[in-house]
C-alpha positions in Angstrom: 100.0 75.8 151.5 98.4 78.2 149.1 100.1 81.0 151.7 103.4 79.5 151.2 103.2 78.7 147.4 102.5 82.4 147.4 104.7 83.6 149.6 107.2 83.3 147.0 105.5 85.3 144.6 104.6 88.3 147.2 108.1 88.6 148.3 109.3 89.6 144.7 106.6 92.0 144.2 107.4 93.6 147.3 111.5 94.0 146.6 110.1 95.7 143.6 107.9 97.9 144.4 110.8 99.0 147.2 109.3 98.5 150.3 112.0 95.9 151.5 112.7 97.5 155.0 109.0 97.8 156.1 108.3 94.4 154.8 111.3 92.7 156.3 110.8 94.8 159.6 107.2 93.5 159.5 106.9 90.0 158.1 110.4 88.8 160.4 108.6 90.1 163.3 105.5 88.2 163.1 107.5 85.2 162.3 109.4 85.3 165.0 106.6 85.9 167.5 105.5 82.2 166.8 108.1 81.0 169.2 106.8 82.5 172.1 103.5 82.2 171.2 103.8 78.4 171.0 105.7 78.0 174.3 103.3 79.7 175.9 100.0 77.8 174.4 102.5 74.1 175.0 103.2 75.6 178.6 99.6 75.9 179.4 97.7 72.8 177.1 100.2 70.7 176.4 98.8 69.5 173.0 101.9 68.6 171.1 100.4 69.8 167.9 99.6 73.0 168.1 102.3 74.7 167.7 102.3 73.3 164.0 99.0 75.1 163.6 100.1 78.2 165.2 103.3 78.3 163.0 100.7 77.9 159.9 98.5 80.7 161.1 101.3 83.2 161.7 102.5 82.4 158.4 99.1 83.0 156.9 99.0 86.3 158.9 102.3 87.3 157.5 101.1 86.5 153.6 97.7 88.5 154.4 100.8 91.4 155.4 102.1 91.0 152.6 99.2 91.3 150.5 98.4 94.5 151.8 101.9 96.0 151.7 101.6 95.6 148.0 98.5 97.4 147.6 
């Protein structure tokens, strides 16, 4: 939940420092990878709540990437 709350602040910060292209490309790629990873996990394990966990993990990874980009 913390990653979601800080996401908009970090997004504004990245836009302010002018790294929007890199930010959008990598963050979008990380978020879009949620779908194929969720599909593969469901295909092999068939546990319905795993895509929600994968989505949370990918969102946290994207937030960490944003923090690294701001540095």
